C-alpha positions as CSV (number, residue, x, y, z in Angstrom):
1,M,31.3,15.9,7.9
2,V,33.5,17.3,10.7
3,G,34.0,20.7,10.7
4,S,37.3,22.8,11.7
5,T,37.8,23.6,15.5
6,A,36.5,27.0,15.0
7,Q,33.3,25.7,13.4
8,V,32.9,23.3,16.3
9,G,33.4,26.0,18.9
10,K,31.2,28.2,17.2
11,F,28.4,25.8,17.1
12,D,29.0,24.9,20.5
13,Q,28.5,28.3,21.9
14,I,25.4,29.0,19.9
15,F,24.0,25.6,21.1
16,D,24.8,26.1,24.8
17,R,23.4,29.9,24.7
18,H,20.2,29.1,22.8
19,H,19.1,25.6,23.1
20,E,16.7,26.3,25.6
21,A,15.2,29.5,23.6
22,V,14.8,27.2,20.7
23,Q,13.1,24.3,22.7
24,R,10.6,27.0,24.3
25,Y,10.0,28.4,20.8
26,C,9.1,25.1,19.4
27,L,7.1,24.0,22.5
28,R,4.8,26.8,22.1
29,R,4.1,25.8,18.5
30,L,4.2,22.0,18.5
31,P,2.7,19.0,20.5
32,W,5.3,18.4,23.3
33,H,6.2,14.8,21.7
34,E,7.4,16.3,18.7
35,V,9.6,19.0,20.0
36,N,12.9,17.0,20.6
37,D,12.8,15.9,17.0
38,V,12.0,19.2,15.8
39,V,14.8,21.1,17.9
40,A,17.4,18.3,16.8
41,D,16.5,19.1,13.4
42,V,17.1,22.8,14.3
43,F,20.5,22.3,15.3
44,L,21.4,19.9,12.4
45,V,20.4,22.6,10.0
46,A,22.5,25.0,12.0
47,W,25.4,22.8,12.2
48,R,25.4,22.5,8.5
49,R,24.9,26.4,7.9
50,I,27.4,27.2,10.6
51,E,29.2,29.6,8.4
52,E,26.0,31.6,7.7
53,A,25.4,32.2,11.5
54,P,25.4,36.0,12.3
55,E,27.3,37.2,14.7
56,S,24.9,39.5,16.7
57,R,21.7,37.7,15.8
58,E,22.2,33.9,16.3
59,L,18.8,33.7,18.4
60,L,16.8,35.2,15.5
61,W,18.8,33.0,12.8
62,L,17.8,29.9,14.9
63,Y,14.1,31.0,15.3
64,G,14.1,31.3,11.3
65,I,15.5,27.9,10.9
66,A,12.9,26.7,13.6
67,K,10.1,28.4,11.5
68,N,11.0,26.6,8.6
69,V,11.5,23.1,10.1
70,I,8.2,23.4,11.9
71,R,6.4,24.4,8.9
72,N,7.9,21.3,7.3
73,A,7.0,19.5,10.2
74,H,3.4,20.8,9.8
75,R,3.4,19.6,6.1
76,S,4.6,16.2,7.0
77,L,1.9,15.9,9.7
78,R,-0.8,16.8,7.2
79,R,0.3,14.5,4.5
80,Q,0.2,11.7,6.7
81,D,-2.9,12.4,8.3
82,S,-4.3,12.9,4.7
83,L,-2.8,9.4,4.0
84,R,-4.3,7.9,7.0
85,R,-7.7,9.2,6.0
86,R,-7.2,7.8,2.5
87,V,-6.1,4.3,3.6
88,S,-8.9,4.1,6.4
89,A,-11.6,5.0,3.6
90,Q,-10.1,2.5,1.3
91,E,-10.1,-0.2,4.1
92,R,-14.0,0.5,4.6
93,R,-14.9,0.5,0.8
94,S,-12.7,-2.7,0.1
95,E,-14.3,-5.1,2.9
96,P,-17.0,-7.0,1.3
97,S,-20.1,-7.7,3.0
98,A,-20.8,-11.1,4.1
99,E,-22.9,-11.9,1.1
100,V,-20.3,-11.0,-1.2
101,H,-17.8,-13.6,0.7
102,V,-20.5,-16.2,0.4
103,V,-21.2,-15.5,-3.2
104,R,-17.5,-15.3,-4.0
105,S,-16.9,-18.6,-2.3
106,F,-19.5,-20.4,-4.1
107,E,-18.6,-19.0,-7.5
108,E,-14.8,-19.7,-6.8
109,R,-15.5,-23.4,-5.7
110,N,-17.7,-23.8,-9.1
111,V,-14.7,-22.6,-10.9
112,L,-12.2,-24.6,-9.2
113,D,-14.5,-27.8,-9.6
114,A,-14.8,-27.1,-13.3
115,L,-11.0,-26.6,-13.7
116,A,-10.4,-29.6,-11.7
117,S,-12.4,-31.8,-14.0
118,L,-10.2,-30.9,-17.1
119,R,-7.4,-32.8,-18.2
120,V,-4.3,-31.8,-16.5
121,S,-2.4,-30.2,-19.5
122,D,-5.6,-28.0,-20.0
123,Q,-5.6,-27.1,-16.4
124,E,-2.0,-26.2,-16.6
125,I,-2.1,-23.9,-19.6
126,L,-5.3,-22.0,-18.1
127,R,-3.5,-21.4,-14.9
128,L,-0.4,-20.2,-16.7
129,K,-2.2,-17.7,-18.7
130,C,-4.9,-16.9,-16.2
131,W,-3.1,-17.0,-12.7
132,E,0.4,-16.6,-13.6
133,Q,-0.5,-13.9,-16.3
134,L,2.1,-15.6,-18.8
135,G,2.2,-14.5,-22.3
136,N,1.6,-16.8,-25.3
137,G,5.4,-16.7,-25.9
138,E,6.1,-17.4,-22.4
139,I,4.0,-20.2,-22.2
140,A,5.1,-21.6,-25.4
141,A,8.9,-21.5,-23.8
142,L,8.1,-22.8,-20.8
143,L,5.8,-25.7,-22.1
144,G,8.5,-26.3,-25.1
145,I,5.8,-26.0,-27.8
146,S,4.9,-23.2,-30.3
147,P,2.9,-20.1,-29.8
148,H,0.5,-21.4,-32.3
149,A,0.1,-24.7,-30.2
150,V,-0.4,-22.6,-27.3
151,D,-3.2,-20.8,-28.9
152,M,-5.0,-23.7,-30.0
153,R,-4.7,-25.5,-26.4
154,L,-6.0,-22.3,-24.6
155,S,-8.7,-22.0,-27.1
156,R,-9.5,-25.9,-26.4
157,A,-9.0,-25.4,-22.6
158,R,-11.6,-22.4,-22.3
159,R,-14.0,-24.2,-24.3
160,Q,-13.9,-27.2,-22.0
161,L,-13.8,-24.8,-19.0
162,E,-17.0,-23.3,-20.3
163,R,-18.8,-26.5,-20.9
164,A,-17.7,-27.7,-17.3
165,L,-19.2,-24.6,-16.0
166,A,-22.4,-24.7,-17.8
167,R,-22.8,-28.4,-16.5
168,A,-22.1,-27.0,-12.8
169,D,-24.7,-24.2,-13.2
170,S,-27.3,-27.0,-14.8
171,S,-26.8,-29.3,-12.0
172,H,-27.2,-26.5,-9.2
173,P,-30.1,-24.5,-10.1
174,A,-30.3,-21.0,-8.1
175,Q,-31.8,-21.4,-4.9
176,V,-35.1,-19.6,-4.8
177,S,-37.0,-19.3,-1.8
178,R,-40.5,-20.7,-2.3
179,P,-43.4,-20.3,-0.1
180,V,-44.2,-23.4,2.3
181,T,-47.2,-25.2,1.2
182,R,-49.6,-27.7,3.0
183,G,-47.9,-30.1,5.2
184,G,-44.6,-28.2,5.6
185,E,-43.4,-29.2,2.1
186,R,-41.7,-26.5,-0.2
């Protein structure tokens, strides 16, 4: 938006007369590294509202604009700090312990091994349902079968997976620490 020559001239005069005063005003209220951005915002608002600039009280008008811009900057900083704290707290909470990693890795391995023991068609239908989170109608369209056939295949595949997991659990009993008996045997 380019203003008329009169508007440009008025803005130039206000800027030349009061830039340093507005900058000092902001320096007393903000960290130094934020001042230039805030001063730029003050004069951007002043440019947009140049027709409202009072003839005799330009500096007070600019201070009023600066007060609002600084208030907005403080609000923005508080929101950023709040967000930073929430993200930091979330990162701490979401980081599982080493034990959790080990257990999850073991459980995931068991599930993947059990899944791999199924027929390829059973593996695929379970992956589409559980990992891709497709609905039965979507799976039916993708595989070229009826939704009823999807229900039946999913039911069969789940039973087969449960059996495979049960077999894996029975072949790998929970490791329980036992006291050492004579001769160092367990």
